[in-house]
Backbone as numpy.savetxt, mean C-alpha at the origin, in Angstrom:
# Nx Ny Nz CAx CAy CAz Cx Cy Cz
6.56 1.50 29.11 7.34 1.62 27.88 6.95 0.53 26.88
6.88 0.93 25.61 6.66 -0.03 24.54 7.96 -0.79 24.30
7.89 -2.12 24.20 9.10 -2.91 24.06 9.22 -3.47 22.66
10.46 -3.53 22.16 10.75 -4.13 20.87 11.20 -5.55 21.12
10.27 -6.52 21.09 10.56 -7.89 21.49 10.67 -8.77 20.25
11.75 -9.58 20.19 11.87 -10.59 19.15 12.20 -11.91 19.82
11.86 -13.00 19.12 12.20 -14.29 19.70 13.63 -14.68 19.34
14.06 -15.87 19.72 15.46 -16.24 19.54 15.88 -16.31 18.08
14.94 -16.54 17.18 15.28 -16.60 15.76 15.32 -15.23 15.12
15.00 -14.19 15.90 15.01 -12.84 15.36 13.69 -12.44 14.75
12.68 -13.30 14.85 11.37 -13.00 14.30 10.52 -12.24 15.31
9.81 -11.23 14.85 9.00 -10.42 15.76 7.86 -11.25 16.34
7.57 -11.03 17.63 6.46 -11.73 18.26 5.15 -11.10 17.81
4.03 -11.77 18.14 2.74 -11.27 17.70 2.43 -9.92 18.34
1.98 -9.00 17.50 1.63 -7.65 17.94 0.42 -7.17 17.17
-0.23 -6.14 17.68 -1.38 -5.57 16.98 -1.21 -4.06 16.85
-1.68 -3.54 15.73 -1.76 -2.10 15.49 -3.24 -1.78 15.34
-3.75 -0.94 16.23 -5.18 -0.65 16.24 -5.44 0.83 15.96
-6.34 1.08 15.03 -6.79 2.44 14.72 -8.17 2.63 15.31
-8.36 3.71 16.06 -9.66 3.99 16.67 -10.12 5.39 16.27
-11.06 5.44 15.34 -11.68 6.70 14.95 -10.71 7.74 14.45
-9.71 7.31 13.67 -8.66 8.23 13.22 -9.18 9.17 12.13
-9.04 10.47 12.37 -9.43 11.50 11.41 -8.32 12.54 11.32
-8.20 13.16 10.14 -7.23 14.24 9.97 -7.86 15.35 9.14
-7.91 16.55 9.73 -8.46 17.73 9.06 -7.33 18.72 8.82
-7.20 19.13 7.57 -6.21 20.16 7.23 -6.93 21.50 7.12
-6.33 22.52 7.72 -6.91 23.87 7.68 -6.00 24.78 6.88
-6.60 25.64 6.09 -5.83 26.63 5.33 -6.54 27.97 5.39
-5.75 29.02 5.45 -6.29 30.39 5.53 -6.02 31.13 4.24
-7.06 31.71 3.68 -6.93 32.46 2.43 -6.14 33.75 2.67
-5.09 34.01 1.87 -4.33 35.26 2.03 -5.11 36.49 1.57
-6.22 36.26 0.85 -7.00 37.38 0.32 -8.01 37.91 1.33
-8.79 37.01 1.93 -9.85 37.47 2.84 -9.70 36.94 4.27
-8.70 36.10 4.49 -8.47 35.58 5.84 -9.41 34.48 6.26
-10.27 34.02 5.34 -11.20 32.94 5.67 -10.44 31.61 5.82
-10.90 30.79 6.74 -10.27 29.49 6.99 -11.10 28.39 6.37
-10.45 27.58 5.54 -11.09 26.42 4.93 -10.60 25.16 5.61
-11.48 24.17 5.70 -11.12 22.88 6.28 -11.34 21.78 5.27
-10.38 20.84 5.22 -10.52 19.67 4.34 -10.23 18.43 5.16
-11.19 17.51 5.15 -11.02 16.26 5.90 -10.32 15.24 4.99
-9.07 14.93 5.31 -8.29 14.01 4.48 -8.61 12.56 4.77
-8.75 12.21 6.06 -9.22 10.88 6.45 -10.23 11.06 7.58
-11.24 10.18 7.58 -12.35 10.38 8.51 -12.74 9.08 9.20
-12.60 9.06 10.52 -13.14 8.01 11.39 -12.73 6.60 10.93
-11.43 6.39 10.77 -10.93 5.09 10.33 -10.62 4.23 11.56
-11.19 3.04 11.59 -10.98 2.12 12.71 -10.72 0.72 12.18
-9.90 -0.02 12.90 -9.63 -1.41 12.53 -8.40 -1.92 13.24
-8.18 -3.24 13.18 -7.05 -3.88 13.84 -6.23 -4.64 12.80
-4.91 -4.44 12.85 -3.96 -5.13 11.98 -3.00 -5.91 12.86
-2.54 -7.05 12.35 -1.71 -7.96 13.15 -0.34 -8.17 12.52
0.62 -8.50 13.37 1.95 -8.83 12.87 1.85 -10.04 11.93
2.71 -10.06 10.93 2.69 -11.15 9.96 1.69 -10.96 8.84
0.95 -9.85 8.86 -0.01 -9.56 7.80 0.57 -8.57 6.80
0.21 -8.76 5.53 0.51 -7.78 4.49 -0.82 -7.14 4.10
-0.90 -5.83 4.27 -2.15 -5.11 4.11 -2.04 -4.15 2.93
-2.91 -4.32 1.94 -2.93 -3.41 0.79 -3.78 -2.18 1.14
-3.23 -1.01 0.90 -3.94 0.24 1.09 -4.23 0.80 -0.29
-5.53 0.80 -0.68 -5.88 1.17 -2.05 -6.88 2.31 -2.05
-6.98 2.98 -3.20 -7.91 4.09 -3.36 -7.42 5.01 -4.46
-8.31 5.82 -4.98 -7.94 6.77 -6.02 -7.03 7.84 -5.45
-6.39 8.62 -6.35 -5.59 9.75 -5.90 -6.45 10.70 -5.08
-5.92 11.15 -3.94 -6.67 12.07 -3.10 -7.62 11.39 -2.14
-7.57 10.04 -2.07 -8.51 9.31 -1.20 -8.06 9.29 0.26
-6.81 9.68 0.52 -6.32 9.72 1.90 -5.26 8.68 2.23
-4.77 7.96 1.22 -3.79 6.88 1.47 -2.51 7.43 2.09
-1.93 8.45 1.48 -0.66 8.99 1.98 -0.84 9.63 3.35
-1.99 10.30 3.56 -2.25 10.89 4.88 -2.30 9.82 5.95
-2.99 8.71 5.66 -3.08 7.62 6.64 -1.71 7.02 6.91
-0.92 6.84 5.85 0.42 6.28 6.02 1.29 7.22 6.86
1.14 8.52 6.65 1.92 9.50 7.42 1.49 9.53 8.89
0.22 9.26 9.14 -0.24 9.15 10.53 0.35 7.90 11.18
0.32 6.78 10.46 0.85 5.53 11.00 2.36 5.60 11.23
3.04 6.45 10.47 4.48 6.63 10.66 4.78 7.69 11.71
3.73 8.38 12.19 3.78 9.49 13.17 4.38 10.76 12.59
4.48 10.86 11.25 4.88 12.13 10.64 3.76 13.16 10.78
2.52 12.67 10.83 1.35 13.52 11.05 0.61 13.03 12.30
0.07 13.96 13.06 -0.75 13.59 14.21 -2.21 13.72 13.82
-3.04 12.74 14.16 -4.46 12.84 13.78 -5.14 13.99 14.50
-6.15 14.59 13.84 -6.94 15.64 14.48 -7.79 15.07 15.59
-8.23 13.83 15.41 -8.98 13.12 16.44 -8.75 11.63 16.26
-9.07 10.87 17.29 -8.82 9.43 17.24 -7.42 9.08 17.72
-7.15 7.77 17.77 -5.87 7.30 18.32 -5.35 6.10 17.53
-4.03 5.91 17.63 -3.37 4.72 17.07 -2.65 4.03 18.22
-2.92 2.73 18.38 -2.32 1.97 19.47 -1.49 0.82 18.92
-0.29 0.66 19.46 0.52 -0.51 19.14 0.66 -1.33 20.41
0.16 -2.55 20.37 0.12 -3.41 21.56 -0.50 -2.69 22.75
-1.59 -1.94 22.47 -2.35 -1.30 23.52 -1.83 0.03 24.00
-0.70 0.48 23.46 -0.10 1.74 23.89 -0.23 2.80 22.80
-0.60 4.01 23.18 -0.77 5.13 22.25 0.58 5.48 21.64
0.69 5.35 20.32 2.00 5.53 19.67 2.49 6.97 19.77
1.56 7.94 19.89 1.98 9.34 19.97 2.43 9.73 21.38
2.25 8.80 22.33 2.79 9.00 23.68 4.06 8.18 23.89
4.40 7.37 22.86 5.59 6.53 22.91 6.39 6.73 21.61
6.54 8.00 21.22 7.08 8.31 19.89 8.46 7.68 19.65
9.38 7.90 20.55 10.75 7.43 20.32 10.80 5.93 20.14
10.12 5.19 21.00 10.16 3.73 20.93 9.41 3.22 19.71
8.25 3.81 19.44 7.46 3.37 18.28 8.23 3.61 16.98
8.82 4.80 16.85 9.56 5.10 15.62 10.75 4.18 15.42
11.27 3.64 16.50 12.43 2.74 16.39 12.05 1.40 15.77
10.75 1.09 15.71 10.32 -0.20 15.17 9.54 -0.05 13.87
9.55 1.15 13.29 8.83 1.41 12.05 9.80 1.78 10.93
9.66 1.13 9.79 10.39 1.50 8.57 9.40 2.07 7.57
9.79 3.17 6.93 8.91 3.82 5.96 9.66 3.97 4.65
9.19 3.29 3.62 9.80 3.37 2.29 8.86 4.13 1.38
9.24 5.35 1.02 8.39 6.17 0.17 8.68 5.89 -1.30
7.83 6.43 -2.18 8.01 6.25 -3.63 9.34 6.86 -4.07
9.74 7.96 -3.44 10.98 8.63 -3.84 12.21 8.07 -3.13
11.98 7.31 -2.03 13.10 6.76 -1.29 13.80 7.82 -0.46
14.78 7.40 0.33 15.54 8.35 1.14 16.97 7.86 1.27
17.91 8.76 1.06 19.32 8.43 1.16 20.12 9.72 1.23
21.42 9.58 1.46 22.32 10.73 1.50 22.94 10.88 0.12
22.62 11.94 -0.63 23.06 12.03 -2.04 24.57 12.10 -2.23
25.30 12.59 -1.22 26.75 12.73 -1.36 27.50 11.41 -1.17
26.82 10.42 -0.60 27.47 9.15 -0.30 27.19 8.10 -1.37
28.09 7.15 -1.52 27.87 6.03 -2.42 26.81 5.10 -1.84
26.38 4.15 -2.64 25.41 3.16 -2.17 25.96 2.43 -0.94
27.20 1.96 -1.03 27.80 1.23 0.09 27.91 2.12 1.33
28.33 3.37 1.13 28.48 4.28 2.27 27.13 4.63 2.88
26.09 4.75 2.05 24.75 4.99 2.57 24.33 3.86 3.49
24.58 2.63 3.06 24.16 1.49 3.87 24.97 1.40 5.16
26.24 1.72 5.09 27.06 1.74 6.31 26.58 2.83 7.26
26.22 3.98 6.69 25.74 5.11 7.50 24.45 4.74 8.24
23.48 4.20 7.49 22.20 3.84 8.12 22.36 2.64 9.06
23.29 1.77 8.77 23.54 0.64 9.65 23.98 1.13 11.03
24.82 2.16 11.05 25.27 2.73 12.32 24.13 3.45 13.04
23.31 4.19 12.27 22.17 4.90 12.87 21.20 3.91 13.53
20.93 2.79 12.84 19.98 1.80 13.36 20.63 0.82 14.33
21.96 0.97 14.51 22.69 0.01 15.35 22.42 -1.41 14.88
22.56 -1.61 13.57 22.16 -2.85 12.92 23.28 -3.89 12.92
22.87 -5.14 13.06 23.79 -6.26 12.93 23.62 -7.00 11.60
22.76 -6.45 10.73 22.48 -7.11 9.46 23.71 -7.08 8.55
23.86 -8.11 7.73 24.99 -8.22 6.81 24.69 -7.38 5.56
25.43 -6.31 5.38 25.18 -5.38 4.27 25.40 -6.06 2.93
26.42 -6.89 2.84 26.70 -7.57 1.57 25.52 -8.48 1.18
24.97 -9.21 2.14 23.84 -10.10 1.86 22.61 -9.30 1.43
22.38 -8.16 2.08 21.24 -7.32 1.71 21.40 -6.81 0.28
22.61 -6.38 -0.07 22.87 -5.90 -1.44 22.57 -6.98 -2.47
22.95 -8.23 -2.14 22.68 -9.34 -3.05 21.18 -9.59 -3.18
20.47 -9.52 -2.05 19.03 -9.78 -2.05 18.26 -8.81 -2.93
18.65 -7.53 -2.90 17.90 -6.52 -3.66 18.57 -6.16 -4.98
19.67 -6.83 -5.29 20.30 -6.65 -6.60 21.00 -5.33 -6.81
21.71 -4.83 -5.78 22.44 -3.56 -5.95 23.94 -3.72 -5.69
24.42 -4.96 -5.58 25.84 -5.18 -5.29 26.73 -4.55 -6.36
26.31 -4.62 -7.61 27.14 -4.09 -8.70 27.12 -2.56 -8.78
26.21 -1.93 -8.01 26.12 -0.46 -8.03 26.67 0.16 -6.74
27.34 -0.62 -5.91 27.69 -0.17 -4.56 28.59 1.05 -4.53
29.34 1.29 -5.62 30.26 2.44 -5.63 29.64 3.69 -6.26
28.41 3.56 -6.75 27.74 4.71 -7.37 27.00 5.55 -6.33
26.79 6.82 -6.67 25.98 7.69 -5.82 24.51 7.57 -6.25
23.60 7.90 -5.36 22.17 7.74 -5.68 21.74 8.44 -6.98
22.29 9.62 -7.26 21.86 10.33 -8.48 22.37 9.69 -9.75
23.25 8.69 -9.61 23.74 7.96 -10.78 22.94 6.69 -11.03
21.96 6.44 -10.17 21.14 5.24 -10.28 19.85 5.53 -11.02
19.25 4.48 -11.60 17.93 4.61 -12.18 16.90 4.67 -11.06
15.65 4.97 -11.41 14.59 5.02 -10.41 14.44 3.67 -9.70
14.49 2.60 -10.48 14.35 1.27 -9.90 15.49 0.93 -8.97
16.72 1.31 -9.35 17.88 1.05 -8.50 17.82 1.85 -7.21
17.34 3.11 -7.29 17.18 3.92 -6.07 16.14 3.30 -5.14
15.09 2.73 -5.73 14.07 2.09 -4.89 14.61 0.83 -4.24
15.48 0.11 -4.94 16.13 -1.05 -4.33 17.01 -0.62 -3.15
17.70 0.52 -3.31 18.51 1.05 -2.22 17.63 1.39 -1.01
16.47 1.99 -1.28 15.54 2.34 -0.18 15.08 1.07 0.55
14.81 0.02 -0.21 14.42 -1.26 0.41 15.57 -1.82 1.25
16.80 -1.71 0.71 17.96 -2.20 1.44 18.11 -1.48 2.77
17.91 -0.16 2.76 17.99 0.62 4.00 16.95 0.15 4.99
15.72 -0.12 4.52 14.66 -0.57 5.42 14.98 -1.93 6.02
15.74 -2.75 5.30 16.08 -4.09 5.78 17.15 -4.05 6.87
17.85 -2.93 6.99 18.86 -2.79 8.04 18.23 -2.60 9.42
17.00 -2.10 9.43 16.36 -1.74 10.69 15.61 -2.93 11.27
15.69 -3.09 12.57 14.96 -4.16 13.25 13.50 -3.71 13.45
12.82 -3.52 12.34 11.46 -2.98 12.38 10.45 -4.09 12.61
9.32 -3.72 13.16 8.19 -4.63 13.31 7.01 -4.20 12.44
7.08 -2.96 11.96 6.07 -2.43 11.04 6.79 -1.82 9.85
6.39 -2.20 8.64 6.99 -1.66 7.42 5.90 -0.97 6.61
6.09 0.30 6.31 5.15 1.10 5.53 5.75 1.33 4.15
5.06 0.89 3.12 5.56 0.99 1.75 4.61 1.86 0.93
5.08 3.00 0.48 4.25 3.92 -0.29 4.56 3.78 -1.77
3.78 2.92 -2.45 3.93 2.64 -3.88 5.39 2.33 -4.24
5.99 1.32 -3.61 7.41 1.04 -3.83 7.75 0.53 -5.22
6.76 -0.01 -5.94 7.03 -0.59 -7.26 6.40 0.22 -8.39
5.86 1.38 -8.08 5.13 2.17 -9.08 6.07 2.61 -10.21
5.73 2.25 -11.44 6.47 2.69 -12.62 7.85 2.07 -12.76
8.09 0.95 -12.10 9.42 0.34 -12.12 9.48 -0.84 -13.09
10.71 -1.28 -13.36 10.93 -2.40 -14.27 10.48 -3.71 -13.61
10.30 -4.72 -14.45 9.78 -6.01 -13.99 10.68 -6.63 -12.93
12.01 -6.53 -13.12 12.96 -7.13 -12.17 12.83 -6.49 -10.79
12.72 -5.15 -10.75 12.61 -4.46 -9.47 11.27 -4.78 -8.81
10.19 -4.86 -9.61 8.89 -5.24 -9.05 8.96 -6.61 -8.38
9.68 -7.54 -9.03 9.81 -8.89 -8.44 10.60 -8.83 -7.14
11.63 -7.97 -7.09 12.42 -7.82 -5.87 11.55 -7.25 -4.75
10.72 -6.25 -5.09 9.82 -5.66 -4.09 8.88 -6.73 -3.55
8.30 -7.53 -4.44 7.36 -8.56 -4.02 8.03 -9.60 -3.13
9.24 -10.02 -3.50 9.97 -11.01 -2.69 10.35 -10.43 -1.33
10.69 -9.14 -1.31 11.02 -8.48 -0.05 9.81 -8.46 0.88
8.65 -8.16 0.31 7.42 -8.14 1.11 7.12 -9.53 1.65
7.29 -10.55 0.83 7.08 -11.93 1.29 8.03 -12.27 2.45
9.27 -11.79 2.35 10.24 -12.06 3.41 9.85 -11.35 4.70
9.37 -10.09 4.57 8.88 -9.37 5.76 7.77 -10.16 6.44
6.86 -10.69 5.63 5.76 -11.48 6.17 6.28 -12.72 6.89
7.25 -13.39 6.27 7.82 -14.60 6.87 8.46 -14.29 8.22
9.03 -13.10 8.36 9.67 -12.69 9.60 8.68 -12.19 10.64
7.40 -12.16 10.27 6.37 -11.75 11.22 6.16 -10.26 11.31
6.65 -9.50 10.34 6.45 -8.05 10.35 5.07 -7.72 9.81
4.51 -6.62 10.27 3.28 -6.08 9.69 3.68 -5.15 8.55
3.17 -5.42 7.35 3.48 -4.60 6.17 2.20 -3.93 5.69
2.25 -2.61 5.58 1.13 -1.83 5.03 1.63 -1.21 3.73
0.92 -1.51 2.66 1.49 -1.47 1.33 0.56 -0.72 0.39
0.92 0.52 0.02 0.14 1.25 -0.97 0.54 0.75 -2.35
-0.41 0.22 -3.10 -0.10 -0.32 -4.42 -1.29 -0.15 -5.35
-0.98 0.00 -6.64 -2.01 0.02 -7.68 -2.01 -1.29 -8.47
-1.14 -2.21 -8.09 -0.98 -3.46 -8.84 -1.92 -4.52 -8.27
-2.96 -4.84 -9.03 -3.95 -5.81 -8.56 -3.34 -7.20 -8.37
-2.37 -7.58 -9.22 -1.75 -8.90 -9.10 -0.97 -9.01 -7.79
-0.30 -7.92 -7.39 0.44 -7.93 -6.13 -0.50 -8.16 -4.95
-1.67 -7.52 -5.01 -2.65 -7.68 -3.93 -3.07 -9.14 -3.82
-3.37 -9.76 -4.95 -3.80 -11.16 -4.94 -2.67 -12.09 -4.49
-1.43 -11.75 -4.88 -0.29 -12.64 -4.62 0.22 -12.58 -3.19
0.32 -11.37 -2.62 1.05 -11.25 -1.35 0.24 -10.66 -0.19
-0.94 -10.11 -0.46 -1.65 -9.40 0.60 -2.67 -10.29 1.32
-2.83 -10.03 2.62 -3.81 -10.74 3.43 -5.07 -9.91 3.64
-4.90 -8.59 3.77 -6.02 -7.70 4.02 -6.01 -6.53 3.05
-7.16 -5.87 2.96 -7.32 -4.69 2.11 -7.98 -3.59 2.93
-7.38 -2.40 2.86 -8.06 -1.19 3.34 -8.32 -0.34 2.11
-9.58 -0.13 1.79 -9.95 0.67 0.62 -10.53 2.00 1.09
-9.99 3.09 0.58 -10.43 4.42 0.97 -11.08 5.13 -0.21
-12.11 5.93 0.11 -12.72 6.83 -0.87 -13.06 8.13 -0.16
-12.49 9.21 -0.68 -12.71 10.54 -0.11 -12.45 10.55 1.39
-11.41 9.83 1.80 -10.99 9.83 3.19 -11.73 8.85 4.09
-12.75 8.18 3.56 -13.52 7.24 4.38 -13.20 5.80 3.98
-13.34 4.90 4.95 -13.12 3.48 4.68 -14.35 2.90 3.99
-14.16 2.34 2.79 -15.26 1.65 2.13 -15.12 0.14 2.26
-13.91 -0.30 2.62 -13.71 -1.72 2.92 -12.50 -1.87 3.82
-12.61 -2.74 4.83 -11.50 -3.04 5.74 -11.67 -4.50 6.14
-10.90 -5.38 5.52 -11.04 -6.81 5.82 -10.06 -7.63 5.01
-10.24 -8.95 5.04 -9.33 -9.85 4.34 -9.64 -9.84 2.84
-8.68 -10.34 2.05 -8.88 -10.44 0.60 -10.05 -11.37 0.31
-10.15 -12.48 1.06 -11.28 -13.41 0.86 -12.61 -12.74 1.19
-12.63 -11.94 2.26 -13.85 -11.21 2.62 -14.24 -10.22 1.53
-13.23 -9.63 0.89 -13.52 -8.70 -0.21 -14.29 -9.41 -1.31
-13.79 -10.59 -1.71 -14.44 -11.30 -2.82 -15.74 -11.95 -2.39
-15.92 -12.18 -1.10 -17.22 -12.65 -0.61 -18.26 -11.55 -0.69
-17.81 -10.31 -0.60 -18.73 -9.18 -0.64 -18.94 -8.67 -2.06
-17.87 -8.64 -2.84 -17.95 -8.10 -4.20 -17.70 -9.21 -5.20
-18.59 -9.33 -6.18 -18.37 -10.30 -7.23 -17.23 -9.88 -8.13
-16.66 -10.85 -8.85 -15.68 -10.53 -9.88 -16.43 -10.12 -11.15
-15.97 -9.03 -11.74 -16.59 -8.53 -12.97 -15.54 -8.38 -14.05
-16.03 -8.32 -15.29 -15.14 -8.29 -16.45 -15.60 -7.21 -17.42
-14.60 -6.58 -18.07 -14.89 -5.66 -19.16 -14.76 -6.46 -20.45
-15.89 -6.65 -21.12 -15.94 -7.50 -22.32 -16.13 -6.61 -23.54
-15.16 -6.65 -24.43 -15.24 -5.88 -25.68 -15.65 -6.81 -26.81
-16.67 -6.42 -27.56 -17.17 -7.26 -28.64 -17.59 -6.39 -29.81
-17.77 -7.03 -30.96 -18.14 -6.31 -32.19 -19.63 -6.45 -32.47
-20.26 -5.33 -32.81 -21.61 -5.30 -33.34 -21.50 -4.65 -34.71
-21.64 -5.46 -35.77 -21.27 -5.05 -37.13 -19.78 -4.69 -37.09
-19.42 -3.45 -37.38 -18.01 -3.05 -37.34 -17.70 -2.17 -36.13
-18.66 -2.05 -35.22 -18.50 -1.17 -34.07 -18.10 -1.96 -32.83
-17.06 -1.45 -32.16 -16.64 -2.08 -30.90 -17.46 -1.54 -29.75
-17.92 -2.43 -28.90 -18.62 -2.04 -27.68 -18.00 -2.77 -26.49
-18.04 -2.12 -25.36 -17.51 -2.73 -24.13 -18.60 -2.72 -23.07
-18.81 -3.87 -22.48 -19.85 -4.01 -21.46 -19.26 -4.69 -20.23
-19.70 -4.26 -19.07 -19.27 -4.87 -17.83 -20.20 -6.03 -17.52
-19.62 -7.20 -17.29 -20.42 -8.40 -17.04 -19.93 -9.14 -15.81
-20.87 -9.75 -15.11 -20.51 -10.66 -14.03 -20.04 -11.97 -14.66
-19.49 -12.86 -13.83 -19.02 -14.15 -14.34 -20.17 -14.94 -14.95
-21.34 -14.93 -14.30 -22.49 -15.67 -14.84 -22.93 -15.08 -16.18
-22.96 -13.76 -16.28 -23.34 -13.12 -17.54 -22.34 -13.48 -18.65
-21.07 -13.48 -18.29 -20.03 -13.79 -19.28 -20.18 -15.22 -19.78
-20.42 -16.15 -18.87 -20.59 -17.55 -19.28 -21.76 -17.72 -20.23
-22.82 -16.96 -19.99 -24.04 -17.09 -20.79 -23.89 -16.45 -22.16
-23.19 -15.32 -22.23 -23.23 -14.50 -23.44 -22.01 -14.59 -24.34
-20.88 -15.13 -23.82 -19.66 -15.07 -24.62 -19.74 -15.90 -25.91
-20.63 -16.89 -25.91 -20.74 -17.73 -27.09 -21.64 -17.12 -28.17
-22.44 -16.11 -27.81 -23.32 -15.48 -28.80 -22.80 -14.11 -29.22
-21.74 -13.65 -28.57 -21.15 -12.36 -28.93 -19.86 -12.58 -29.72
-19.55 -11.62 -30.58 -18.29 -11.64 -31.31 -17.23 -10.95 -30.44
-16.70 -11.72 -29.47 -15.83 -11.15 -28.44 -14.44 -10.86 -29.00
-13.96 -9.66 -28.73 -12.62 -9.24 -29.15 -11.63 -9.35 -28.00
-12.09 -8.97 -26.79 -11.16 -8.92 -25.65 -11.95 -9.02 -24.35
-11.36 -9.71 -23.36 -11.95 -9.81 -22.02 -10.88 -9.40 -21.01
-11.24 -8.50 -20.11 -10.29 -8.05 -19.09 -10.94 -8.10 -17.71
-10.21 -8.64 -16.74 -10.69 -8.60 -15.35 -10.76 -7.16 -14.87
-11.83 -6.79 -14.20 -11.86 -5.49 -13.54 -11.05 -5.57 -12.26
-10.25 -4.54 -12.02 -9.44 -4.48 -10.81 -10.28 -4.14 -9.59
-9.67 -4.28 -8.43 -10.38 -4.04 -7.18 -10.93 -2.63 -7.11
-10.11 -1.65 -7.52 -10.56 -0.25 -7.43 -11.71 0.02 -8.39
-11.68 -0.59 -9.57 -12.77 -0.42 -10.52 -14.06 -1.01 -9.97
-13.95 -2.17 -9.33 -15.14 -2.80 -8.75 -15.70 -1.93 -7.63
-14.83 -1.35 -6.81 -15.29 -0.46 -5.76 -15.98 0.77 -6.34
-15.45 1.29 -7.45 -16.09 2.43 -8.12 -17.48 2.08 -8.61
-17.61 0.89 -9.18 -18.91 0.48 -9.69 -19.90 0.20 -8.56
-19.37 -0.23 -7.43 -20.23 -0.50 -6.28 -20.77 0.77 -5.66
-20.10 1.89 -5.92 -20.54 3.19 -5.42 -21.50 3.78 -6.43
-22.77 3.87 -6.11 -23.77 4.34 -7.07 -23.56 5.78 -7.51
-22.69 6.51 -6.78 -22.45 7.89 -7.16 -21.38 8.00 -8.23
-20.73 6.87 -8.57 -19.65 6.90 -9.54 -20.14 6.30 -10.85
-20.00 7.03 -11.91 -20.39 6.53 -13.23 -19.18 5.86 -13.88
-19.42 5.15 -14.96 -18.33 4.47 -15.66 -18.30 4.94 -17.11
-17.80 6.15 -17.40 -17.85 6.72 -18.73 -16.96 6.00 -19.73
-16.00 5.19 -19.26 -15.10 4.51 -20.17 -15.79 3.39 -20.94
-16.99 3.00 -20.52 -17.66 1.89 -21.15 -18.87 2.38 -21.94
-18.98 1.89 -23.17 -20.10 2.28 -24.03 -21.41 1.82 -23.43
-21.39 0.65 -22.85 -22.61 0.08 -22.28 -22.20 -0.71 -21.05
-22.96 -0.63 -19.99 -22.62 -1.40 -18.81 -23.86 -2.09 -18.27
-23.60 -3.17 -17.57 -24.72 -3.90 -16.98 -25.21 -3.18 -15.74
-26.17 -3.75 -15.06 -26.70 -3.13 -13.85 -25.63 -3.04 -12.79
-25.87 -2.19 -11.81 -24.89 -1.98 -10.74 -24.60 -3.29 -9.98
-23.44 -3.30 -9.33 -23.06 -4.50 -8.59 -24.04 -4.77 -7.46
-24.36 -6.02 -7.26 -25.15 -6.42 -6.10 -24.20 -6.95 -5.04
-24.13 -6.28 -3.92 -23.22 -6.67 -2.85 -23.87 -7.78 -2.03
-23.03 -8.74 -1.65 -23.49 -9.83 -0.81 -23.41 -9.40 0.64
-24.52 -9.45 1.33 -24.53 -9.03 2.74 -24.00 -10.17 3.62
């Protein structure tokens, strides 16, 4: 049996989550001719994640992020490959594994007929939680909304409620599917602080995000997906050791604006001879796109040579 072990302070002990050759193929049958089509959503993903790590899961829409998260939550079973938690196959230990996993989706989950306070009391009983509901409400900033129903809350407030529910569970793995996407600055800060607290408690956090600043601020590792395949799996430092930092530099030539992608060395050399209007850091996903020779960069009038990866 897989055990849910915590030390005397309530902090989770060291654990590992290992993916071995995880793939998921979706099949669909045409109602017109009966032909079966197959689509590989994720392909041969392998790697090891540790407790106390915050892992950013990044990639374009359709890259396989949600499919991978659903496999890690056991909502989906892989077509091939395995997922192991502390050496045990999670799909053979479903009940125990699910008891230590919290999943916060972009839409959140709650009982619409119940108030915020009643929702938290309900989930507290389901999780057999000893957590202080009042303290959790204060931490995520929903104490003043405790008598409202979920449909009376803003998107940001509903997401705070979803985070509060996840904090009731004695989880060792927290899966966050774009928890701060499109939210107000205050809620984004609450999400970031919650993730930091999970890390402090020794939980493994796997975090789908489009916010490059969040990745730099709170994440230890990056899993980057493209068309279902892993293009990077390693630490944030390893990412920057492999990929240089690049910038989108907008400058004027006569009255015409041009934008060129430059490395740091190119920028240092040329910024004094160009009539620079604006400089923007390229995000991690943009850099990965440029590193893929099959991806063009139509948003830029002119771009420098392709990225040179450090081996």
